[in-house]
BAVEXLUM-908784 format. One line per 2 residues: their letters; for each residue x, y, z of N, C-alpha, C. Coordinates in nm, 3 decimals. Layout:
<pts>
A> X Y Z X Y Z X Y Z | ...
</pts>
This chain:
<pts>
MN> 8.807 4.932 12.932 8.650 4.908 12.918 8.614 4.766 12.884 | 8.528 4.724 12.947 8.472 4.569 12.910 8.390 4.591 12.777
QD> 8.416 4.476 12.711 8.359 4.465 12.580 8.269 4.327 12.578 | 8.160 4.337 12.499 8.088 4.222 12.478 8.157 4.120 12.399
PD> 8.172 3.989 12.477 8.249 3.884 12.414 8.178 3.831 12.294 | 8.051 3.856 12.252 7.986 3.807 12.136 7.997 3.906 12.039
KD> 8.056 4.021 12.055 8.094 4.113 11.935 8.223 4.138 11.897 | 8.235 4.146 11.776 8.387 4.191 11.723 8.432 4.309 11.784
PA> 8.557 4.335 11.808 8.611 4.445 11.856 8.558 4.598 11.780 | 8.522 4.554 11.664 8.459 4.684 11.596 8.328 4.686 11.597
GV> 8.263 4.604 11.686 8.117 4.607 11.704 8.043 4.520 11.621 | 8.090 4.424 11.559 8.020 4.328 11.470 7.975 4.226 11.547
QL> 7.861 4.169 11.538 7.802 4.051 11.602 7.878 3.925 11.568 | 7.937 3.835 11.630 7.985 3.726 11.597 7.880 3.613 11.562
PA> 7.927 3.535 11.456 7.829 3.435 11.422 7.836 3.337 11.510 | 7.715 3.252 11.517 7.713 3.146 11.633 7.828 3.040 11.598
GV> 7.858 3.016 11.491 7.941 2.912 11.455 8.106 2.944 11.523 | 8.117 3.061 11.551 8.264 3.096 11.601 8.265 3.054 11.746
RG> 8.161 3.059 11.820 8.177 3.023 11.962 8.129 2.869 11.970 | 8.217 2.791 12.070 8.204 2.651 12.059 8.230 2.573 11.943
TV> 8.366 2.615 11.893 8.408 2.566 11.759 8.429 2.418 11.742 | 8.456 2.337 11.844 8.493 2.197 11.834 8.405 2.131 11.938
AG> 8.287 2.080 11.883 8.199 2.008 11.978 8.146 2.062 12.091 | 8.140 2.215 12.071 8.092 2.292 12.196 8.216 2.332 12.274
RC> 8.356 2.307 12.254 8.458 2.354 12.307 8.534 2.427 12.231 | 8.618 2.532 12.318 8.711 2.621 12.227 8.825 2.531 12.160
LP> 8.896 2.603 12.070 9.008 2.524 12.011 9.132 2.493 12.109 | 9.183 2.399 12.090 9.310 2.347 12.161 9.429 2.455 12.128
IS> 9.413 2.565 12.153 9.515 2.656 12.123 9.560 2.747 12.228 | 9.675 2.782 12.264 9.703 2.896 12.373 9.744 3.006 12.285
CT> 9.670 3.124 12.336 9.707 3.247 12.283 9.801 3.329 12.381 | 9.915 3.339 12.337 10.026 3.407 12.414 10.031 3.563 12.387
II> 10.043 3.637 12.493 10.074 3.782 12.461 10.152 3.830 12.566 | 10.265 3.902 12.528 10.343 3.974 12.614 10.307 4.115 12.607
AC> 10.325 4.186 12.749 10.268 4.308 12.772 10.326 4.395 12.873 | 10.338 4.519 12.845 10.385 4.608 12.960 10.307 4.744 12.939
DE> 10.228 4.782 13.041 10.156 4.916 13.034 10.055 4.910 12.909 | 9.980 4.807 12.904 9.867 4.795 12.783 9.735 4.790 12.830
AD> 9.715 4.859 12.940 9.564 4.840 13.002 9.470 4.907 12.920 | 9.507 4.993 12.813 9.398 5.057 12.738 9.369 4.974 12.609
RI> 9.463 4.874 12.591 9.427 4.797 12.467 9.411 4.650 12.474 | 9.481 4.584 12.592 9.475 4.459 12.581 9.352 4.381 12.609
GR> 9.258 4.464 12.659 9.109 4.409 12.666 9.061 4.364 12.532 | 9.089 4.448 12.429 9.031 4.419 12.289 9.092 4.297 12.234
CI> 9.215 4.299 12.268 9.301 4.172 12.215 9.241 4.048 12.263 | 9.228 4.026 12.393 9.176 3.910 12.469 9.031 3.880 12.424
DS> 8.955 3.973 12.423 8.812 3.956 12.368 8.808 3.892 12.236 | 8.889 3.946 12.156 8.882 3.883 12.020 8.918 3.717 12.003
VR> 8.970 3.669 12.099 9.013 3.531 12.088 8.962 3.459 12.211 | 8.902 3.519 12.303 8.832 3.459 12.437 8.756 3.338 12.409
DL> 8.662 3.346 12.310 8.567 3.241 12.281 8.604 3.178 12.151 | 8.725 3.157 12.118 8.788 3.101 12.019 8.883 2.980 12.040
VD> 8.983 3.032 12.157 9.087 2.936 12.212 9.079 2.896 12.344 | 9.127 2.798 12.390 9.108 2.744 12.531 9.198 2.800 12.630
DV> 9.300 2.876 12.581 9.384 2.915 12.680 9.450 3.051 12.653 | 9.448 3.155 12.727 9.489 3.282 12.699 9.587 3.315 12.797
VV> 9.701 3.336 12.790 9.824 3.373 12.888 9.903 3.494 12.839 | 9.895 3.581 12.947 9.958 3.722 12.931 10.087 3.710 13.023
VD> 10.209 3.745 12.973 10.323 3.758 13.031 10.355 3.898 13.050 | 10.349 3.945 13.175 10.361 4.081 13.205 10.507 4.111 13.277
SG> 10.568 4.211 13.220 10.708 4.252 13.263 10.715 4.362 13.368 | 10.599 4.393 13.442 10.593 4.497 13.542 10.526 4.619 13.494
SR> 10.418 4.598 13.450 10.326 4.718 13.416 10.274 4.811 13.520 | 10.291 4.938 13.506 10.280 5.029 13.616 10.135 5.082 13.601
DD> 10.058 5.046 13.496 9.901 5.093 13.499 9.832 4.949 13.543 | 9.703 4.946 13.493 9.603 4.824 13.526 9.615 4.703 13.424
TV> 9.719 4.692 13.367 9.721 4.579 13.249 9.689 4.460 13.318 | 9.740 4.418 13.435 9.714 4.288 13.487 9.574 4.271 13.535
AV> 9.522 4.391 13.609 9.385 4.369 13.630 9.278 4.357 13.520 | 9.322 4.437 13.405 9.225 4.423 13.308 9.251 4.289 13.217
AE> 9.356 4.245 13.213 9.378 4.101 13.140 9.291 4.004 13.219 | 9.310 4.013 13.351 9.261 3.899 13.439 9.103 3.928 13.429
AH> 9.054 4.045 13.422 8.897 4.054 13.408 8.856 4.019 13.292 | 8.929 4.009 13.170 8.891 3.975 13.046 8.914 3.820 13.026
GA> 8.958 3.739 13.136 8.963 3.588 13.119 9.104 3.524 13.104 | 9.209 3.612 13.103 9.338 3.567 13.091 9.426 3.523 13.206
RV> 9.504 3.416 13.216 9.609 3.397 13.296 9.717 3.497 13.291 | 9.754 3.551 13.393 9.871 3.652 13.392 9.978 3.605 13.486
IF> 10.102 3.605 13.408 10.239 3.551 13.475 10.317 3.683 13.470 | 10.380 3.696 13.588 10.496 3.799 13.558 10.638 3.754 13.546
NA> 10.708 3.809 13.444 10.843 3.764 13.413 10.912 3.903 13.375 | 11.020 3.918 13.467 11.105 4.050 13.440 11.168 4.044 13.291
WP> 11.174 4.154 13.236 11.196 4.183 13.099 11.340 4.125 13.063 | 11.339 4.000 12.973 11.467 3.964 12.931 11.501 3.985 12.782
GY> 11.402 4.074 12.709 11.412 4.082 12.559 11.308 4.030 12.496 | 11.281 4.067 12.367 11.164 4.027 12.299 11.159 3.876 12.274
GP> 11.256 3.831 12.219 11.270 3.674 12.180 11.248 3.605 12.304 | 11.333 3.604 12.406 11.320 3.532 12.526 11.198 3.558 12.594
QK> 11.125 3.682 12.602 10.996 3.682 12.687 10.892 3.613 12.608 | 10.888 3.608 12.458 10.802 3.533 12.376 10.815 3.370 12.411
RF> 10.942 3.324 12.411 10.958 3.191 12.441 10.921 3.153 12.600 | 10.947 3.240 12.685 10.875 3.224 12.818 10.726 3.195 12.809
AE> 10.656 3.289 12.727 10.524 3.267 12.714 10.496 3.127 12.652 | 10.568 3.089 12.543 10.549 2.961 12.485 10.549 2.846 12.598
DA> 10.641 2.854 12.683 10.669 2.754 12.773 10.561 2.764 12.878 | 10.497 2.879 12.898 10.388 2.876 12.990 10.244 2.827 12.915
AR> 10.244 2.800 12.811 10.125 2.772 12.745 10.084 2.626 12.779 | 9.959 2.619 12.768 9.891 2.483 12.809 9.876 2.387 12.686
HA> 9.885 2.454 12.564 9.881 2.380 12.442 10.012 2.389 12.356 | 10.007 2.303 12.265 10.122 2.283 12.171 10.109 2.397 12.048
WI> 9.983 2.410 12.024 9.968 2.520 11.916 9.944 2.661 11.978 | 10.021 2.749 11.939 10.032 2.875 11.980 9.984 2.990 11.882
LS> 9.899 3.060 11.941 9.864 3.192 11.867 9.922 3.311 11.937 | 10.037 3.357 11.875 10.114 3.462 11.929 10.056 3.596 11.880
LD> 10.009 3.687 11.988 9.954 3.826 11.959 10.027 3.916 12.033 | 10.025 4.023 12.002 10.062 4.172 12.058 9.950 4.221 12.127
AD> 9.968 4.276 12.241 9.860 4.355 12.318 9.772 4.451 12.224 | 9.834 4.511 12.133 9.771 4.606 12.046 9.715 4.558 11.900
EW> 9.705 4.421 11.913 9.635 4.357 11.813 9.516 4.274 11.829 | 9.431 4.248 11.701 9.310 4.168 11.753 9.258 4.087 11.608
LP> 9.184 4.000 11.636 9.158 3.911 11.522 9.014 3.969 11.488 | 9.006 4.012 11.353 8.857 4.038 11.305 8.794 3.900 11.278
RQ> 8.658 3.925 11.285 8.544 3.809 11.260 8.611 3.715 11.161 | 8.641 3.757 11.042 8.690 3.659 10.926 8.787 3.576 10.963
TR> 8.899 3.621 11.038 9.012 3.552 11.089 8.984 3.461 11.187 | 8.890 3.492 11.285 8.852 3.379 11.381 8.775 3.284 11.300
EE> 8.686 3.306 11.214 8.620 3.188 11.135 8.711 3.119 11.069 | 8.831 3.164 10.997 8.935 3.094 10.929 9.003 2.979 11.005
IA> 9.052 3.048 11.133 9.119 2.972 11.223 9.026 2.847 11.278 | 8.908 2.887 11.304 8.806 2.774 11.360 8.793 2.662 11.240
AL> 8.804 2.691 11.120 8.783 2.600 11.009 8.918 2.510 11.016 | 9.041 2.586 11.021 9.159 2.509 11.016 9.159 2.389 11.111
FA> 9.077 2.404 11.235 9.085 2.308 11.344 8.957 2.220 11.344 | 8.895 2.240 11.236 8.750 2.167 11.231 8.771 2.026 11.243
QG> 8.892 1.966 11.175 8.888 1.829 11.171 9.014 1.794 11.261 | 9.059 1.870 11.363 9.158 1.829 11.439 9.274 1.912 11.411
EP> 9.385 1.897 11.474 9.523 1.968 11.451 9.557 1.983 11.309 | 9.599 2.091 11.262 9.658 2.080 11.113 9.768 2.002 11.097
AL> 9.805 1.956 10.977 9.911 1.884 10.966 10.033 1.975 10.929 | 10.018 2.086 10.884 10.112 2.194 10.876 10.178 2.236 11.016
AG> 10.308 2.289 11.002 10.359 2.347 11.123 10.306 2.484 11.171 | 10.265 2.570 11.067 10.231 2.699 11.116 10.165 2.773 11.014
FR> 10.103 2.898 11.037 10.036 2.985 10.931 10.079 3.126 10.950 | 10.122 3.188 10.833 10.151 3.338 10.838 10.040 3.404 10.807
FR> 10.032 3.530 10.866 9.923 3.631 10.859 9.984 3.776 10.810 | 9.883 3.830 10.731 9.930 3.979 10.698 9.871 4.043 10.819
IP> 9.959 4.145 10.858 9.926 4.237 10.961 9.932 4.387 10.918 | 9.816 4.435 10.877 9.815 4.581 10.853 9.804 4.667 10.968
TV> 9.866 4.789 10.955 9.841 4.884 11.055 9.720 4.951 11.053 | 9.649 4.963 11.184 9.521 5.051 11.181 9.567 5.182 11.253
YP> 9.547 5.311 11.184 9.554 5.426 11.240 9.493 5.431 11.394 | 9.556 5.532 11.471 9.468 5.530 11.592 9.337 5.590 11.581
GR> 9.242 5.526 11.660 9.115 5.569 11.669 9.029 5.528 11.557 | 9.082 5.439 11.456 8.996 5.389 11.364 8.989 5.229 11.367
AQ> 8.890 5.184 11.307 8.842 5.048 11.354 8.901 4.938 11.239 | 8.923 5.011 11.112 8.977 4.927 10.995 9.103 4.987 10.935
PR> 9.195 4.902 10.880 9.306 4.969 10.796 9.253 5.069 10.688 | 9.360 5.139 10.663 9.320 5.246 10.549 9.325 5.169 10.421
PF> 9.253 5.241 10.329 9.253 5.174 10.189 9.400 5.118 10.138 | 9.387 5.015 10.081 9.523 4.968 10.023 9.635 4.977 10.124
AG> 9.619 4.944 10.247 9.715 4.947 10.352 9.832 4.858 10.324 | 9.953 4.895 10.349 10.063 4.803 10.349 10.074 4.722 10.467
YH> 10.148 4.615 10.466 10.130 4.508 10.588 10.254 4.454 10.610 | 10.292 4.412 10.734 10.386 4.298 10.748 10.318 4.172 10.737
AH> 10.401 4.052 10.737 10.353 3.910 10.730 10.447 3.848 10.815 | 10.384 3.788 10.901 10.454 3.704 11.015 10.371 3.563 11.065
VR> 10.462 3.471 11.105 10.410 3.331 11.143 10.342 3.365 11.282 | 10.213 3.351 11.301 10.157 3.392 11.427 10.092 3.267 11.506
LY> 10.040 3.161 11.408 9.975 3.043 11.463 10.053 2.934 11.418 | 10.116 2.855 11.526 10.223 2.769 11.486 10.224 2.648 11.585
DR> 10.295 2.531 11.564 10.304 2.428 11.659 10.426 2.451 11.716 | 10.446 2.463 11.834 10.575 2.479 11.905 10.661 2.359 11.919
RR> 10.598 2.247 11.892 10.676 2.122 11.902 10.763 2.123 11.778 | 10.730 2.207 11.670 10.816 2.214 11.536 10.875 2.336 11.520
VR> 10.843 2.438 11.576 10.904 2.568 11.536 10.882 2.653 11.681 | 10.998 2.741 11.704 10.977 2.818 11.825 11.031 2.968 11.779
IP> 11.002 3.059 11.881 11.035 3.207 11.843 11.173 3.197 11.875 | 11.277 3.275 11.794 11.403 3.285 11.811 11.439 3.342 11.949
AS> 11.548 3.329 12.009 11.576 3.366 12.153 11.649 3.515 12.140 | 11.653 3.582 12.027 11.720 3.707 12.021 11.660 3.812 12.104
LV> 11.728 3.907 12.137 11.656 4.027 12.212 11.564 4.101 12.137 | 11.589 4.115 11.999 11.517 4.204 11.920 11.467 4.133 11.804
HD> 11.493 4.019 11.767 11.432 3.932 11.658 11.343 3.837 11.694 | 11.218 3.829 11.680 11.129 3.749 11.736 11.050 3.695 11.619
AI> 11.078 3.706 11.511 11.006 3.631 11.392 11.034 3.506 11.338 | 10.927 3.415 11.348 10.965 3.274 11.295 10.980 3.274 11.147
DF> 11.076 3.203 11.109 11.119 3.205 10.958 11.008 3.130 10.882 | 10.941 3.174 10.778 10.840 3.108 10.708 10.889 3.001 10.613
DP> 10.847 2.869 10.651 10.886 2.771 10.549 10.778 2.737 10.453 | 10.778 2.758 10.318 10.669 2.752 10.227 10.630 2.588 10.227
VS> 10.706 2.503 10.263 10.684 2.363 10.265 10.579 2.311 10.356 | 10.630 2.363 10.476 10.554 2.320 10.604 10.446 2.416 10.652
MR> 10.435 2.531 10.601 10.353 2.640 10.642 10.260 2.701 10.527 | 10.159 2.766 10.562 10.071 2.835 10.460 10.034 2.973 10.515
MA> 10.016 3.048 10.404 9.965 3.177 10.422 9.806 3.190 10.452 | 9.778 3.252 10.567 9.638 3.266 10.601 9.571 3.365 10.493
KH> 9.453 3.351 10.473 9.372 3.449 10.386 9.328 3.568 10.456 | 9.294 3.573 10.573 9.254 3.693 10.661 9.364 3.745 10.735
PI> 9.360 3.875 10.773 9.473 3.942 10.846 9.451 3.934 10.992 | 9.532 3.977 11.064 9.550 4.022 11.219 9.547 4.174 11.192
HH> 9.455 4.243 11.265 9.476 4.401 11.274 9.550 4.446 11.389 | 9.637 4.556 11.363 9.726 4.601 11.437 9.719 4.766 11.470
ES> 9.682 4.796 11.587 9.716 4.941 11.596 9.821 4.963 11.687 | 9.925 4.991 11.605 10.069 5.001 11.671 10.075 5.105 11.751
IR> 10.028 5.227 11.726 10.047 5.337 11.800 9.937 5.406 11.853 | 9.952 5.483 11.945 9.841 5.556 12.017 9.849 5.695 11.957
SL> 9.957 5.737 11.919 9.965 5.883 11.862 10.116 5.876 11.791 | 10.131 5.975 11.725 10.281 5.983 11.648 10.379 6.009 11.756
AH> 10.356 6.083 11.866 10.446 6.099 11.974 10.482 5.961 12.037 | 10.381 5.867 12.040 10.412 5.720 12.104 10.493 5.655 11.986
LV> 10.465 5.666 11.863 10.546 5.598 11.763 10.705 5.657 11.786 | 10.733 5.770 11.813 10.872 5.818 11.818 10.924 5.745 11.942
EK> 10.846 5.761 12.056 10.893 5.707 12.179 10.929 5.576 12.184 | 10.846 5.479 12.139 10.876 5.340 12.151 10.982 5.291 12.042
NI> 10.980 5.350 11.923 11.091 5.319 11.851 11.235 5.347 11.872 | 11.219 5.466 11.925 11.371 5.532 11.983 11.423 5.413 12.103
TY> 11.330 5.371 12.185 11.370 5.286 12.289 11.405 5.150 12.230 | 11.317 5.111 12.128 11.376 4.968 12.065 11.498 4.992 11.978
FH> 11.544 5.093 11.919 11.662 5.126 11.849 11.789 5.104 11.956 | 11.774 5.166 12.062 11.868 5.164 12.169 11.892 5.006 12.203
LQ> 11.780 4.937 12.217 11.778 4.784 12.245 11.865 4.728 12.137 | 11.813 4.757 12.000 11.904 4.701 11.883 12.039 4.728 11.896
AV> 12.081 4.827 11.924 12.214 4.874 11.942 12.307 4.791 12.049 | 12.244 4.720 12.145 12.300 4.655 12.259 12.362 4.515 12.174
EM> 12.274 4.481 12.052 12.321 4.365 11.989 12.412 4.384 11.861 | 12.381 4.515 11.786 12.463 4.522 11.682 12.510 4.673 11.682
RR> 12.606 4.694 11.604 12.688 4.839 11.591 12.704 4.865 11.442 | 12.700 4.963 11.395 12.763 4.992 11.265 12.865 5.111 11.269
AK> 12.964 5.109 11.174 13.081 5.193 11.192 13.025 5.327 11.137 | 13.083 5.435 11.217 13.048 5.569 11.175 13.071 5.619 11.042
LT> 13.186 5.580 10.989 13.229 5.623 10.868 13.137 5.588 10.737 | 13.097 5.452 10.753 13.018 5.416 10.655 12.872 5.446 10.664
TL> 12.831 5.497 10.779 12.678 5.536 10.802 12.668 5.676 10.777 | 12.778 5.774 10.783 12.758 5.911 10.771 12.710 5.956 10.632
PR> 12.741 5.903 10.519 12.697 5.928 10.372 12.551 5.880 10.394 | 12.497 5.776 10.431 12.363 5.740 10.431 12.274 5.838 10.519
LL> 12.326 5.885 10.628 12.249 5.981 10.696 12.195 6.101 10.619 | 12.270 6.137 10.509 12.244 6.259 10.429 12.112 6.224 10.343
VE> 12.101 6.092 10.308 11.978 6.079 10.215 11.874 5.984 10.275 | 11.893 5.935 10.395 11.800 5.846 10.469 11.660 5.923 10.470
PF> 11.645 6.050 10.523 11.524 6.105 10.544 11.446 6.100 10.417 | 11.505 6.131 10.312 11.416 6.149 10.182 11.378 6.013 10.116
AV> 11.477 5.919 10.134 11.451 5.795 10.074 11.336 5.713 10.156 | 11.330 5.737 10.307 11.233 5.666 10.369 11.097 5.717 10.377
FA> 11.105 5.865 10.364 10.980 5.922 10.334 10.894 5.885 10.193 | 10.967 5.873 10.087 10.916 5.830 9.952 10.884 5.690 9.965
KY> 10.955 5.607 10.053 10.925 5.456 10.068 10.786 5.427 10.146 | 10.771 5.511 10.245 10.665 5.488 10.322 10.547 5.554 10.273
YF> 10.569 5.707 10.208 10.443 5.767 10.176 10.386 5.706 10.049 | 10.486 5.647 9.946 10.428 5.607 9.820 10.435 5.448 9.808
LR> 10.544 5.408 9.832 10.554 5.255 9.809 10.481 5.170 9.914 | 10.449 5.230 10.047 10.371 5.154 10.155 10.250 5.223 10.145
RH> 10.218 5.325 10.066 10.075 5.395 10.028 10.007 5.437 10.156 | 10.094 5.516 10.247 10.035 5.604 10.330 9.970 5.728 10.286
VT> 10.003 5.730 10.143 9.927 5.841 10.079 9.776 5.814 10.068 | 9.725 5.723 10.100 9.583 5.686 10.109 9.541 5.717 10.250
GG> 9.630 5.761 10.334 9.581 5.788 10.481 9.547 5.934 10.511 | 9.545 6.005 10.414 9.513 6.156 10.426 9.623 6.232 10.496
LF> 9.593 6.320 10.575 9.692 6.417 10.638 9.777 6.328 10.742 | 9.709 6.242 10.822 9.758 6.164 10.898 9.881 6.081 10.845
GL> 9.830 6.017 10.719 9.933 5.933 10.655 10.046 6.015 10.613 | 10.046 6.153 10.580 10.152 6.234 10.539 10.243 6.248 10.663
RY> 10.169 6.286 10.776 10.261 6.311 10.904 10.338 6.188 10.948 | 10.242 6.071 10.912 10.297 5.938 10.959 10.437 5.904 10.895
AA> 10.442 5.922 10.746 10.564 5.912 10.679 10.668 5.992 10.699 | 10.633 6.116 10.735 10.748 6.215 10.770 10.815 6.167 10.915
TI> 10.709 6.126 11.006 10.767 6.079 11.141 10.863 5.954 11.115 | 10.818 5.849 11.042 10.904 5.740 11.002 11.042 5.792 10.955
AY> 11.034 5.896 10.853 11.160 5.938 10.795 11.268 5.985 10.918 | 11.196 6.049 11.010 11.280 6.105 11.122 11.341 5.983 11.203
IR> 11.254 5.898 11.244 11.300 5.798 11.349 11.397 5.699 11.276 | 11.375 5.656 11.151 11.459 5.575 11.081 11.604 5.628 11.068
TY> 11.599 5.761 11.039 11.742 5.844 11.041 11.797 5.828 11.193 | 11.718 5.854 11.264 11.768 5.847 11.418 11.838 5.696 11.450
RL> 11.755 5.603 11.395 11.807 5.458 11.422 11.969 5.448 11.359 | 11.994 5.513 11.241 12.137 5.490 11.182 12.229 5.556 11.284
AV> 12.173 5.665 11.347 12.278 5.744 11.422 12.298 5.664 11.554 | 12.193 5.599 11.601 12.208 5.511 11.726 12.293 5.393 11.688
LA> 12.267 5.326 11.586 12.354 5.213 11.561 12.500 5.240 11.518 | 12.526 5.363 11.496 12.663 5.408 11.462 12.727 5.452 11.600
GF> 12.649 5.442 11.689 12.724 5.495 11.832 12.721 5.649 11.851 | 12.636 5.717 11.793 12.634 5.872 11.827 12.563 5.889 11.968
FH> 12.486 5.798 12.009 12.413 5.819 12.146 12.466 5.702 12.234 | 12.571 5.686 12.252 12.650 5.554 12.315 12.579 5.568 12.455
SR> 12.563 5.682 12.526 12.542 5.673 12.672 12.407 5.636 12.711 | 12.303 5.659 12.604 12.174 5.592 12.618 12.154 5.463 12.594
TE> 12.245 5.414 12.499 12.269 5.260 12.463 12.307 5.189 12.577 | 12.398 5.256 12.641 12.468 5.177 12.756 12.395 5.160 12.871
AT> 12.300 5.269 12.878 12.184 5.266 12.997 12.081 5.159 12.983 | 12.062 5.149 12.844 11.944 5.033 12.813 12.009 4.913 12.838
RL> 12.144 4.897 12.814 12.230 4.758 12.828 12.211 4.735 13.000 | 12.248 4.825 13.060 12.254 4.805 13.215 12.127 4.768 13.268
RL> 12.008 4.851 13.219 11.884 4.811 13.251 11.833 4.662 13.207 | 11.893 4.614 13.105 11.849 4.484 13.052 11.919 4.373 13.144
EA> 12.047 4.411 13.175 12.134 4.329 13.276 12.048 4.308 13.396 | 12.009 4.436 13.460 11.932 4.434 13.592 11.809 4.365 13.582
GQ> 11.746 4.337 13.456 11.611 4.274 13.459 11.513 4.359 13.453 | 11.514 4.504 13.404 11.411 4.593 13.398 11.386 4.622 13.262
SA> 11.271 4.667 13.232 11.226 4.700 13.093 11.297 4.828 13.044 | 11.335 4.828 12.906 11.403 4.926 12.856 11.312 5.059 12.845
DG> 11.333 5.141 12.958 11.274 5.266 12.964 11.115 5.245 12.996 | 11.074 5.113 13.034 10.936 5.083 13.047 10.845 5.088 12.928
AQ> 10.918 5.066 12.819 10.811 5.105 12.702 10.834 4.996 12.595 | 10.876 4.853 12.651 10.887 4.748 12.556 10.760 4.674 12.528
SS> 10.648 4.739 12.520 10.507 4.690 12.506 10.487 4.550 12.430 | 10.537 4.547 12.301 10.513 4.424 12.231 10.603 4.421 12.118
AQ> 10.645 4.301 12.078 10.751 4.299 11.967 10.697 4.375 11.833 | 10.590 4.320 11.786 10.540 4.395 11.656 10.511 4.514 11.673
SR> 10.483 4.563 11.808 10.429 4.707 11.846 10.537 4.807 11.805 | 10.663 4.747 11.812 10.757 4.864 11.791 10.797 4.873 11.661
AT> 10.760 4.766 11.562 10.790 4.776 11.427 10.713 4.892 11.357 | 10.761 4.929 11.228 10.675 5.036 11.163 10.641 4.982 11.045
E> 10.521 5.006 10.992 10.464 4.953 10.879 10.461 5.066 10.767
</pts>
C-alpha cells in the first residue's frame, strides 16, 4: 500500500522542518535495510526515512513476494545478495551505501516523527563528532500504531559512522557494541512491529534458533535441568519484568508464547533437533535463506 510521504506512518502530518533538512537537501545518510518477503511492511519503513536521508538501499536475499517491487516503488535502491547470515548481510549493505553515516533499520521498523526531527537536528551543523547513536526499540503489537503502555525495549546502535564502527561478521550477532565515550543514547525511539501474529513469532524464532545452533552448541546434561524451569522463569520475566502485563490478553498470550519458544531454543542448542539444524547449515552453505524466513536481524529477537 502506498503511503503519503508527507505523513507519519501512523497518519501524523510531518512538520515542514523535517523535509529538506540541510539547505533544502536530505541528510548525507544511507539507510540500509535487509529484507526477505517483507512486501507488507517495507513500504512503511522506507516512507519513514525517504524525505530524511539521501540514500535508501535495500538488500534482498530472494523474496518470493513483491518486496523488491514495493521497495523500488517507494524510492529505494534494491540489490540482491544470497543470504550469508545476519552480520555478513548487514555488512554487505554497509558496503553498498553511498554515505559513511549509516541508519540501519529492519523492514518491520519505522521512525516516528520525533525521531526524524532528532536525527535532523543532529546533522543540522554537519556530521556529528560522535561515532554513533543508540536507540530504544520498543515492540509494537500487530495492528497497533504505538507501543503498549510502559513497553519494554531493546537498545541498539542504529545510526553510526561506518568509518569508525561496523556491524560484526557473525551469522547471528549483528549488534554494534555501545561505547559510552564515542557514542550517545538518542532521546526518541525506533518503533518495531516485530511480528505479524503469534504464529509468525514462533516460526521466525525457531528458524533463528537453528541458525544459532550452527555457531554454538550446549551440552545436553547441563541443559536438561534448565529445561524444567525455563518455561516458568521466562513467562514471569516477560509478563511482569518486561511488562507485557500492560498488553491485555495479547500480552498474556505473548508471554506464554515466548516461554514456549525459549524452552525450544535450549533444546535446539543442546542438539535435540540435530537434523533440522544440519539442514539449516546445508542451506546456508548453499547460499539459501534459512527456511526463507530470515526477514531481518532485530525481527527475530523477542522483546
